[in-house]
Every structure is written in C-alpha cells, then in structure tokens.
C-alpha positions as CSV (number, residue, x, y, z in Angstrom):
1,M,3.4,70.0,65.5
2,K,6.4,69.0,63.5
3,Q,6.6,65.6,65.2
4,G,2.9,65.0,64.5
5,R,3.4,65.9,60.8
6,R,6.5,63.6,60.6
7,A,4.5,60.7,62.2
8,T,1.6,61.3,59.8
9,F,4.0,61.4,56.8
10,R,5.7,58.2,57.9
11,A,2.4,56.4,58.4
12,G,1.2,57.6,54.9
13,T,4.5,56.3,53.4
14,I,4.2,52.9,55.1
15,L,0.6,52.6,54.0
16,A,1.5,53.6,50.4
17,S,4.4,51.1,50.5
18,R,2.0,48.3,51.8
19,D,-0.5,49.2,49.1
20,G,2.1,49.0,46.4
21,I,3.3,45.6,47.7
22,A,-0.2,44.3,47.8
23,L,-0.9,45.5,44.3
24,I,2.3,43.7,43.0
25,M,1.2,40.5,44.8
26,V,-2.3,40.7,43.3
27,L,-0.8,41.3,39.8
28,W,1.5,38.3,40.3
29,A,-1.4,36.1,41.5
30,L,-3.4,37.2,38.5
31,T,-0.5,36.4,36.2
32,I,0.0,32.9,37.7
33,L,-3.8,32.2,37.6
34,S,-3.8,33.3,33.9
35,V,-1.0,31.0,33.1
36,I,-2.7,28.1,34.9
37,V,-6.0,28.8,33.1
38,L,-4.2,29.1,29.7
39,S,-2.3,25.8,30.4
40,F,-5.5,24.0,31.3
41,S,-7.2,25.5,28.2
42,M,-4.3,24.3,25.9
43,M,-4.4,20.8,27.5
44,A,-8.2,20.6,27.1
45,R,-7.9,21.7,23.5
46,T,-5.1,19.2,22.8
47,E,-7.0,16.4,24.5
48,T,-10.1,17.3,22.5
49,H,-8.2,17.3,19.2
50,S,-6.5,14.0,20.1
51,A,-9.8,12.4,20.9
52,A,-11.3,13.7,17.6
53,T,-8.3,12.4,15.6
54,F,-8.4,9.0,17.4
55,K,-12.1,8.7,16.6
56,A,-11.6,9.6,13.0
57,V,-8.7,7.0,12.7
58,V,-10.8,4.3,14.3
59,T,-13.8,5.1,12.1
60,N,-11.7,5.1,9.0
61,R,-10.2,1.8,10.0
62,F,-13.6,0.2,10.5
63,L,-14.7,1.6,7.1
64,A,-11.6,0.0,5.5
65,E,-12.3,-3.3,7.2
66,A,-15.8,-3.0,5.7
67,G,-14.2,-2.6,2.3
68,I,-12.1,-5.8,2.9
69,E,-15.2,-7.8,3.8
70,R,-17.1,-6.4,0.8
71,G,-14.2,-7.5,-1.4
72,V,-14.3,-11.0,0.1
73,M,-18.1,-11.2,-0.6
74,E,-17.6,-10.0,-4.2
75,I,-14.9,-12.7,-4.8
76,F,-17.3,-15.4,-3.8
77,F,-20.1,-13.9,-5.8
78,R,-17.8,-13.8,-8.8
79,N,-16.8,-17.4,-8.4
80,A,-20.4,-18.5,-8.0
81,N,-21.5,-16.7,-11.2
82,K,-18.8,-17.5,-13.6
83,G,-20.0,-18.2,-17.1
84,Q,-23.4,-16.6,-16.7
85,A,-24.9,-15.9,-20.2
86,V,-27.1,-13.1,-18.9
87,V,-26.0,-10.6,-16.2
88,F,-28.5,-8.1,-14.8
89,E,-27.4,-4.5,-14.4
90,G,-26.0,-3.9,-11.0
91,R,-25.2,-7.6,-10.5
92,E,-22.0,-7.7,-12.6
93,P,-19.2,-9.6,-11.0
94,V,-16.4,-7.5,-9.6
95,R,-13.4,-7.1,-11.9
96,I,-10.1,-8.6,-10.7
97,D,-7.7,-6.1,-12.3
98,G,-7.6,-3.6,-9.5
99,T,-10.6,-1.5,-10.7
100,P,-11.8,0.7,-7.8
101,Y,-15.3,0.3,-6.4
102,T,-16.9,2.6,-3.8
103,G,-19.3,1.7,-1.0
104,T,-21.1,4.1,1.3
105,L,-22.0,3.7,5.0
106,E,-23.6,6.1,7.4
107,K,-20.3,7.4,8.8
108,G,-18.4,7.6,5.5
109,Q,-17.3,5.6,2.5
110,Y,-14.8,2.9,1.5
111,V,-13.0,2.2,-1.7
112,Y,-11.9,-1.3,-2.5
113,R,-10.0,-3.0,-5.3
114,V,-9.7,-6.7,-6.0
115,T,-6.7,-8.1,-7.9
116,D,-6.0,-11.7,-8.9
117,E,-2.4,-12.4,-7.8
118,S,-1.9,-14.3,-11.1
119,G,-1.9,-10.9,-12.8
120,K,1.4,-10.0,-11.2
121,I,5.0,-11.0,-11.8
122,P,5.6,-14.2,-9.7
123,L,8.9,-13.8,-7.7
124,N,8.9,-17.4,-6.6
125,A,8.5,-18.7,-10.2
126,L,11.1,-16.6,-11.9
127,T,13.8,-18.3,-13.9
128,D,16.8,-16.9,-15.8
129,S,14.6,-16.6,-18.9
130,S,11.3,-15.4,-17.3
131,A,13.2,-12.8,-15.2
132,V,13.0,-10.6,-18.3
133,L,9.5,-9.6,-17.0
134,L,11.1,-8.1,-13.9
135,R,13.9,-6.5,-15.9
136,N,11.4,-4.9,-18.3
137,L,9.3,-3.7,-15.4
138,L,12.2,-2.0,-13.7
139,T,13.5,-0.5,-17.0
140,Q,10.1,1.0,-17.9
141,M,10.0,2.5,-14.4
142,G,13.2,4.4,-15.1
143,Y,15.9,2.5,-13.4
144,Q,19.4,2.3,-14.8
145,Q,20.5,-1.0,-16.5
146,Q,23.1,-1.7,-13.9
147,D,20.5,-1.4,-11.1
148,V,18.1,-3.6,-13.1
149,D,20.7,-6.3,-13.6
150,T,21.7,-6.2,-10.0
151,V,18.2,-6.6,-8.6
152,A,17.1,-9.3,-11.1
153,D,20.2,-11.4,-10.6
154,S,20.2,-10.9,-6.8
155,I,16.5,-12.0,-6.6
156,L,17.3,-15.2,-8.5
157,D,20.4,-15.8,-6.2
158,W,18.3,-15.2,-3.1
159,R,15.9,-18.0,-4.1
160,D,18.2,-20.6,-5.6
161,Q,19.6,-23.3,-3.3
162,N,23.3,-22.7,-3.9
163,E,25.9,-20.2,-3.1
164,L,27.0,-19.5,-6.7
165,H,26.1,-16.0,-7.6
166,R,25.2,-14.7,-11.0
167,L,27.2,-12.0,-12.8
168,N,25.4,-9.1,-11.0
169,G,23.9,-11.1,-8.1
170,A,24.8,-11.7,-4.5
171,E,25.0,-14.7,-2.2
172,S,25.8,-15.1,1.5
173,D,29.4,-13.8,1.1
174,Y,28.0,-10.4,0.2
175,Y,25.3,-10.3,2.9
176,M,27.7,-11.4,5.6
177,S,30.0,-8.5,4.8
178,L,27.2,-5.9,5.6
179,P,27.2,-4.0,9.0
180,N,24.3,-6.2,10.1
181,P,25.2,-9.5,8.5
182,Y,22.8,-12.3,7.5
183,K,22.8,-15.1,5.0
184,A,21.1,-15.5,1.7
185,K,17.8,-17.3,2.2
186,N,18.3,-19.8,-0.7
187,A,14.5,-20.5,-0.6
188,N,11.3,-18.9,-1.8
189,F,10.1,-15.5,-0.6
190,D,7.5,-15.5,2.1
191,T,6.4,-11.9,1.6
192,V,7.0,-9.2,-1.0
193,E,8.6,-7.0,1.8
194,E,11.4,-9.6,2.0
195,L,12.7,-8.0,-1.1
196,L,14.2,-5.3,1.1
197,L,16.8,-7.9,2.2
198,V,18.0,-8.4,-1.4
199,K,20.9,-6.5,-2.8
200,G,19.9,-3.5,-4.8
201,V,16.3,-3.3,-3.6
202,T,15.6,0.0,-1.7
203,P,12.5,1.1,0.1
204,A,11.9,3.7,-2.6
205,M,12.1,1.0,-5.3
206,L,9.6,-1.2,-3.3
207,Y,7.2,1.4,-2.1
208,G,7.8,4.3,-4.4
209,D,9.1,7.7,-3.6
210,G,6.6,10.2,-5.0
211,K,8.4,10.4,-8.3
212,K,8.4,6.7,-9.2
213,K,5.9,4.1,-8.4
214,G,6.9,1.1,-6.2
215,I,7.1,-2.4,-7.5
216,I,5.1,-3.8,-4.6
217,D,1.8,-3.6,-6.6
218,Y,3.3,-5.5,-9.6
219,V,5.0,-8.5,-8.0
220,T,3.7,-11.4,-5.9
221,V,4.9,-14.3,-3.9
222,Y,1.5,-16.0,-3.9
223,S,1.4,-17.2,-7.5
224,N,3.5,-20.1,-8.9
225,R,2.4,-19.6,-12.5
226,N,5.1,-19.0,-15.0
227,S,2.8,-16.6,-17.0
228,I,0.7,-13.5,-16.5
229,N,-3.1,-13.6,-16.4
230,V,-4.2,-11.0,-19.0
231,N,-7.5,-10.5,-17.3
232,A,-5.9,-9.4,-14.1
233,A,-2.6,-7.7,-15.1
234,S,-2.1,-4.0,-14.8
235,R,-0.9,-1.9,-17.7
236,E,2.6,-1.8,-16.2
237,V,2.8,-5.6,-15.9
238,L,1.4,-6.1,-19.5
239,M,4.0,-3.6,-20.8
240,A,6.7,-5.8,-19.2
241,V,5.9,-8.7,-21.5
242,P,8.5,-9.0,-24.2
243,G,7.3,-7.6,-27.5
244,M,4.4,-5.7,-26.0
245,T,3.6,-2.2,-27.2
246,P,1.3,0.5,-25.7
247,E,-1.1,0.0,-28.6
248,K,-1.4,-3.7,-28.0
249,V,-1.9,-3.1,-24.3
250,D,-4.8,-0.7,-25.2
251,Y,-6.3,-3.5,-27.3
252,V,-6.1,-6.0,-24.4
253,L,-7.5,-3.6,-21.9
254,A,-10.4,-2.6,-24.2
255,Q,-11.2,-6.2,-25.0
256,R,-11.4,-7.3,-21.3
257,E,-13.5,-4.4,-20.4
258,G,-15.9,-5.2,-23.2
259,T,-16.7,-8.8,-24.0
260,G,-13.8,-10.1,-22.0
261,I,-10.9,-12.5,-22.9
262,E,-12.1,-16.0,-22.4
263,K,-9.8,-18.1,-24.6
264,T,-6.2,-18.2,-25.6
265,Q,-7.3,-17.7,-29.2
266,D,-8.7,-14.3,-28.1
267,I,-5.3,-13.2,-27.0
268,A,-3.7,-14.5,-30.3
269,A,-6.3,-12.5,-32.3
270,L,-5.6,-9.4,-30.4
271,L,-1.8,-9.6,-30.6
272,G,-1.5,-11.0,-34.1
273,E,2.0,-12.2,-35.1
274,S,3.4,-10.8,-31.9
275,F,1.7,-13.6,-30.0
276,R,4.4,-16.0,-31.0
277,L,6.9,-14.0,-28.9
278,M,4.5,-13.2,-26.1
279,G,2.4,-16.4,-25.9
280,S,4.6,-18.2,-23.3
281,Y,4.3,-15.2,-20.9
282,L,0.5,-14.9,-21.1
283,T,-2.4,-16.9,-19.9
284,I,-6.1,-16.6,-18.9
285,G,-8.2,-17.9,-16.0
286,D,-8.6,-16.8,-12.4
287,S,-6.4,-18.2,-9.7
288,N,-7.6,-18.9,-6.1
289,T,-5.5,-16.1,-4.5
290,F,-6.7,-12.5,-4.5
291,A,-5.4,-9.2,-3.1
292,I,-7.9,-6.7,-1.7
293,D,-6.9,-3.1,-1.1
294,A,-9.4,-1.0,0.9
295,T,-9.3,2.6,2.1
296,G,-11.9,4.1,4.5
297,K,-12.5,7.8,5.1
298,T,-15.1,10.0,6.6
299,G,-14.5,13.4,5.0
300,E,-13.4,15.0,1.7
301,G,-9.7,15.7,1.5
302,Q,-9.0,13.5,4.5
303,T,-6.2,11.0,4.5
304,G,-7.9,7.6,4.6
305,Y,-7.0,4.5,6.5
306,G,-5.7,1.7,4.2
307,I,-5.6,-2.1,4.6
308,R,-4.1,-4.7,2.3
309,A,-5.2,-8.3,2.6
310,I,-4.4,-11.3,0.5
311,L,-6.7,-14.3,0.8
312,M,-6.7,-17.8,-0.6
313,V,-10.0,-19.3,-1.6
314,E,-10.1,-23.0,-0.4
315,G,-13.7,-23.9,-1.2
316,A,-17.2,-22.7,-2.1
317,A,-17.5,-20.9,1.2
318,K,-14.0,-21.2,2.8
319,Y,-11.0,-19.0,2.6
320,R,-8.0,-17.9,4.7
321,Y,-5.8,-14.9,4.9
322,V,-2.2,-15.4,3.9
323,Y,-1.3,-11.7,4.4
324,Y,-3.0,-8.9,6.3
325,K,-1.5,-5.5,6.8
326,S,-3.3,-2.7,8.8
327,P,-2.5,0.1,8.3
328,A,-1.1,-0.2,4.8
329,Q,-0.1,2.2,2.0
330,V,-2.5,1.4,-0.8
331,G,-3.5,3.0,-4.0
332,P,-5.6,6.2,-4.1
C-alpha cells in the first residue's frame, strides 16, 4: 500500500511539474508573439505615417510649383498690360514689390510673391561710394560697426580684380590661411549664397537666425543697376538709402500703392529737398529679372514647401530661369 501511494505521489508530482513547464512555455510563447505583433504594429504605424508625410510633402511641392507658374504668368500679363489707362477690377497687374498673393487648388493653396530684382541692393554693381547702401542695411539690422565695415570691404575685395585689400577687407592671403583654404574670386558673384565665402558673412547674417532677418531677401547678383527701383524695393532697402527716414518711406509706399510712381519727378515731389541726396540711389522702371517666392501647403498650421526661382524675361513669350531652389526658405 505504501509503495502504491509513493508511486501515485511521484506520478502526480511529475504531472504537476510537466504542467508547470508547459504553462511557462505557453506564457513565453504568448510573450514572444505579443512582442512580434507589437513590433509589426509599430512598423505599420511608422510606414503609414511616413507615407502620409511623404504624400503631404509631394502635394505641397506641387502646390508651390503651381505658385511659381502662376507668378510667371502674372509677370507676362503685367508686361503686356503696362500703361493701361483703364484696369478692370480683378485684372490688376501683379505688384513687383513682394506683395503676397494667394491661389487655391483642390488639394490646398499656394502663396506667391513677385519681386523685381532691381529693387534690391546689387552686389555686382557696388562701388566704394554705393556700398553705403549695404552698410546702412547691415547697420539698421543691428550689426556692430566693425562687422559692417568688415563685410562691406570684404565684398568689394572679393569682386575687384586685384589682391590689394581695403582697410577692413580680405584678399587671398586671408582666405588661404583658413583651415580649408581657397582664393578670393576677384570676379562677380554668381549667386547670393556665395556670400558665405566672404570674410565676416555668417549663415545667420545671410539667412537670419530668428532674432534678425537675413540679408538674402535684400541683395541680388542679377541686377547691374547702380540705383534702387522705388517701385520694387522693400521698406528695409528703402531705409538703406542715405538720407531716408521712416516718414519718407511711408510716403513712397503709400504713393506706389495708390496711383503709383511713374516718373522721376514723382520721387522728387515725395522726397522734397532730400531728393538731392537720394536721387543718385533711386530710379523707376521694371527690369527684366524677377524673383518668385512660392509656398504650398494643404492644411492650416502646416509647414509649407517653399521654392525660390529667379527668371529673366527675354521676349514677349520667352524666359529662362537663372536660379531655382527647391526646397527653399522663403517668407511666410
């Protein structure tokens, strides 16, 4: 009887042990399966989110491209309708001073701005005297005088065809001493971004840093005029003209938004006696080179996709891009 009881006890113990092992194995299997299912779920969620984000970016890019094309069309419409005595409502030519316009498509909207490059400070036409425009621009943006002098002189040295540097400038001897050496170009700028190679110019100065605006919207390499087009210049550029005051800038902006500024005499009438000092820095009349900034987006609060294009009009129905950046950091 005792042996039978012992055998029964042992069998029960073995069965209980086997049941416990089986339970542990089942729990481990369920844990592993749960991890696999969770992993697949996370992967699927990530892929879905990535696909949605990619779709939004592509859609926004196409909307921005639509804004660029709309800008091109408006430039040609403006050129074809200059001097019209009567303009019907809704058919007004686009302004060339960076005024924002909005267009709506089925999937979202785009905002585009057209700016005549002649309304910006021409880097490739600066001289020792006209460089005061750049100096004033940097000063009003809050830069110290030493930094202003360094940047202005270095830009002039970068362009001139000799190795004699100005008081605060730099030539090849300076650039060749840098960790990654290169020579001064001694020729015109090809793009505004080339400024980053010039002594004193930082990415924050060129593009802005959240506290200060960048100068990229106020300078150009596509205009050889020695003066600024008052019909296209921003407030910041107008304020850089020697002798200009905020009140006079307000007069100019109000006039061009109203009847417009069509003759040099109109500028003289607006500025009064100050025109004697400013006259050599100001002009009127469109150029043939325009910047178009466009942003596309499909939802409110969404970060849009920006494109910046600069085109040169070469005929009644002909143009070519001289600059095209996608994506680009453009105005709001």
